[in-house]
Structures are given as C-alpha cells and as structure tokens.
C-alpha positions as CSV (number, residue, x, y, z in Angstrom):
1,M,0.1,0.0,-0.1
2,Y,1.2,3.5,-0.9
3,Y,0.1,6.9,0.1
4,A,0.2,10.3,-1.3
5,I,0.8,12.8,1.6
6,E,-1.6,15.7,0.7
7,C,-1.2,19.3,2.4
8,L,-4.0,21.1,3.6
9,A,-2.4,24.4,2.2
10,T,-2.5,24.9,-1.6
11,T,-0.7,26.8,-4.4
12,G,-1.9,30.1,-5.3
13,S,-4.1,28.5,-8.0
14,Q,-5.7,26.4,-5.4
15,E,-3.7,23.3,-6.3
16,K,-3.1,20.6,-3.7
17,L,0.6,19.9,-3.0
18,Y,2.0,16.4,-2.1
19,V,5.2,15.3,-0.4
20,T,7.8,14.7,-3.0
21,D,11.2,13.2,-2.8
22,S,13.2,15.6,-4.7
23,Y,16.7,14.4,-3.4
24,P,18.4,16.0,-1.7
25,E,15.4,18.0,-0.7
26,L,11.7,16.9,0.3
27,T,9.6,19.3,-1.7
28,G,5.7,19.9,-2.1
29,T,4.6,19.6,-5.5
30,T,1.4,19.2,-7.8
31,K,0.2,16.1,-9.5
32,Q,1.6,16.0,-13.2
33,G,-1.3,15.5,-15.6
34,G,-3.6,14.6,-12.8
35,Q,-1.4,11.6,-11.9
36,F,0.8,10.9,-8.9
37,R,4.5,10.6,-9.8
38,S,6.3,7.6,-7.9
39,S,8.5,10.2,-6.3
40,Q,4.9,11.4,-4.4
41,L,4.1,8.0,-3.2
42,W,5.2,6.7,0.2
43,Q,5.0,3.4,2.2
44,A,4.4,3.4,5.9
45,L,6.8,0.9,7.5
46,Y,5.7,0.2,11.1
47,N,8.5,-0.1,13.8
48,P,7.2,-2.3,16.5
49,N,10.2,-1.6,18.6
50,N,9.1,1.9,19.4
51,G,5.7,2.3,17.8
52,G,6.6,4.8,15.2
53,V,6.4,4.5,11.5
54,S,9.0,5.3,8.7
55,L,7.9,6.7,5.6
56,R,9.6,5.2,2.6
57,N,9.5,6.8,-1.1
58,K,8.4,4.4,-3.7
59,E,10.8,5.6,-6.3
60,S,14.0,6.2,-4.5
61,G,13.5,3.9,-1.2
62,N,14.6,7.2,0.8
63,L,13.1,7.7,4.3
64,I,11.8,11.1,5.6
65,A,13.8,12.2,8.6
66,V,13.6,14.9,11.1
67,P,16.7,17.2,11.3
68,A,17.8,18.8,14.6
69,G,16.0,22.1,15.3
70,N,13.9,24.0,12.8
71,N,15.4,23.0,9.4
72,P,14.6,21.4,6.0
73,A,13.4,17.8,6.2
74,L,16.0,15.2,5.4
75,L,16.2,12.2,3.2
76,V,18.1,9.2,4.3
77,P,18.7,5.6,2.9
78,N,16.6,2.8,3.8
79,T,18.3,0.6,6.0
80,I,15.3,-1.4,7.3
81,E,15.1,-3.5,3.9
82,N,18.7,-3.0,2.4
83,Q,20.7,-3.7,5.5
84,N,18.2,-5.4,7.8
85,K,19.1,-2.7,10.5
86,L,16.6,-0.4,12.4
87,P,16.2,3.1,10.7
88,D,18.2,5.8,12.0
89,P,16.1,7.2,14.8
90,S,15.5,10.6,13.2
91,A,13.5,8.6,10.5
92,V,11.0,7.2,12.9
93,L,7.8,9.4,12.7
94,N,4.8,10.0,15.0
95,I,1.5,10.8,13.0
96,V,-1.0,12.0,15.3
97,G,-4.5,13.7,15.3
98,N,-7.4,13.1,12.7
99,D,-9.5,16.3,12.1
100,P,-12.9,15.7,10.5
101,E,-11.4,16.0,7.0
102,G,-8.8,13.5,7.8
103,Y,-5.8,15.8,8.1
104,R,-3.0,14.8,10.6
105,I,0.1,15.9,11.8
106,V,3.6,14.5,11.2
107,R,6.5,14.8,13.8
108,G,9.5,13.1,14.7
109,L,9.0,10.5,17.3
110,Q,12.0,11.6,19.4
111,D,11.6,15.3,18.6
112,Q,7.8,16.2,18.9
113,D,8.3,20.0,18.9
114,N,9.1,19.8,15.1
115,N,6.4,19.2,12.6
116,L,6.3,18.5,8.8
117,D,5.7,22.0,7.4
118,L,5.7,23.8,4.0
119,A,8.4,26.6,4.1
120,G,7.1,30.3,4.0
121,N,4.0,31.6,3.6
122,P,1.0,31.4,1.4
123,P,0.3,31.3,-1.5
124,Y,2.8,28.3,-2.0
125,A,4.5,27.6,-5.3
126,D,4.9,24.1,-6.8
127,G,8.1,22.9,-5.6
128,V,8.0,24.5,-2.2
129,R,10.5,23.0,0.3
130,I,9.3,21.0,3.4
131,L,10.8,21.7,6.7
132,F,10.3,20.2,10.1
133,W,9.3,23.3,12.2
134,T,7.8,24.3,15.5
135,W,3.9,23.7,15.5
136,Q,1.8,26.8,14.6
137,N,-1.5,25.2,13.8
138,D,-1.8,26.5,10.1
139,A,-2.9,24.5,7.1
140,N,0.8,24.0,6.1
141,Y,1.2,21.9,9.0
142,K,-1.6,19.5,8.1
143,W,-1.4,16.5,6.0
144,K,-3.9,13.9,4.7
145,F,-2.7,10.3,3.8
146,I,-4.6,9.1,0.6
147,D,-4.4,5.5,-0.3
148,V,-3.0,5.3,-3.9
149,E,-3.2,1.9,-5.8
150,A,0.7,1.3,-7.0
C-alpha cells in the first residue's frame, strides 16, 4: 500500500501539494497531468520496537527524517530493507490527530516539537521546500494520507 501525502495548504491557483522526494530535498509538488508521480508515493513501515513509522519513498527508497531544530526535512537511505537494520532514529515518525477532513500532524518520534511544514507563507509555489518546524496550527502543518493503488 502506498500513500500520497497531501497538504491542507495549496498553491496560489488552489492546486493541492503532495510530499515529494526531490533528493536531496523534500518538496511539495502538484500532480502531473492529474496523476501522482512515483516520487510522490510513500509506504508506511511500522517499527514495532518503538511504535513509530518510517515513510519510504516508492521511487528512491529514501526515508523522511527529522533534522535537529527548525530545518529542512532530510532524506536518508532505507536501512530497514537494504541492511536489515533499524532505521536512523531521526527517520522514525509519529503521525497524530485526525480532524474531520482526515488531516493529521507528522512529527518526529524523538523530537515532537518539530512538525512537517511547508516553508514560507501562502500562496505556496509548486516545488516549495518542506521543513520540520515548531507547530503553529496552520494549514501548512496538516497532512492527509491518501490510499493510492500502486
């Protein structure tokens, strides 16, 4: 099962933005021709040792990781499948909340002060950088996991 991770905040033309592996950055991009790209699809890998999840990109295999402090999101290699090791602790996330429209908060399991966030202020451009930043309860901190047949 793969997910597209949609932000509640949109572009200036009201297009939805989706978490995208644009190595070395994590960005928010729109669909192409109404279709998701494989770089926009994520698999949730449950970590029973600590109850968190790691989000693995379908195209690259990279995991989303939380940086120290308020900084751009990181992409790290997937050691879970490739080397049969536990992931870097920064790549274990906590997905919390569930508003009536299904939007949730994505934060680090070890650093719950920083949350997945679109950089800057609206209106957002296609390709906007994604950060982990201190919670501010704005639309750019809220994410919906959409089941995608992949």
